[in-house]
Each structure stands twice: as structure tokens, then as C-alpha cells.
N, C-alpha and C positions, 0 to 999 in steps of 0.2 A: 258830685255833679248831677248824678241821677236824681238825688233828692231835691235839688233845686229845680230841675226840669219838671218833676212831678208836682212840686209846689206851685210852679208857674202855671201849669196846665189847670190845676184846681182853681187858682186865683182867676184865670181867664174865664173859666166856666162860671164861677161865682159872679164875676163882673157882668157877663152876658145875662145871667139870670136876674141880677138886679136891674139891669137896663130894661129887660122885659117887664119886670114888676113896676118899674117907674112909669110905664105907659099908663097903668091904671092908678098909680099913686105917686104923683109928682113930688110929694114930700120926701121920697127916697133919693132924690137927685144928689143930695149931699153925701149919702152913703156910696153912691156910684162914683162920685169924684174921689172919695177916699180909697175905694177898692181899685180904681184905675191907677192911682198913684202907687198903691201897694204892688200891683201887677208890674208897673213900670220899673220899680225898684228890683223886683225879682228878675226881670229880663236883664237888667244891667248886671246883677250878680252872676247870672248864667253866662252872659257874654264875657265877663271878666274871667270866669273859670275856663271857658273855651279858649280865650286868648292866651291864658297861662299855659294850657296844655299844648296849644299849637306852637308857642314859642319853645317849649321844652323839646318838642319833636322836630322843630324846624320846618313846619308846614304852614301853608296859608289856606285856611279852611274856606276863605271867600272865593278862591280861584277854582274853577272847574278843572277836573283832570283832563289831560289831552285826549281827544277822541281818536 
């Protein structure tokens, strides 16, 4: 899970960097689209891992703990 999280963060950073470069070079827009899709896939894999772990331990990670 940690590996997927680190990979997702790197993809996010790379995507932001490409977006910044696209301002000066619009021809990079297709690369941005590809990197954005790759990042989205990584997010989905991470969410699936979190879902599996939360089911295993019987917790709902989307609910805030009682205050």
C-alpha cells in the first residue's frame, strides 16, 4: 500500500510539472492527458487497497471518529 501511495504522489507531482510546462509548450497537452489518466488509475488502485484493509478490520475509513 505504501508503494502505491508513493507512486501516486510521484505521478501527481509529475502531472503538475507537465501542466506547468504546457503553459509554455502547448504541444505537451497530450502528455498531460496521459499522465492524468495514469494518476487516476493509481488513485483507484490505492482506494481498492484501502477498501480491502478496511473490510478486513471492519472499519469505515470515510467516517470520522466520534469526538
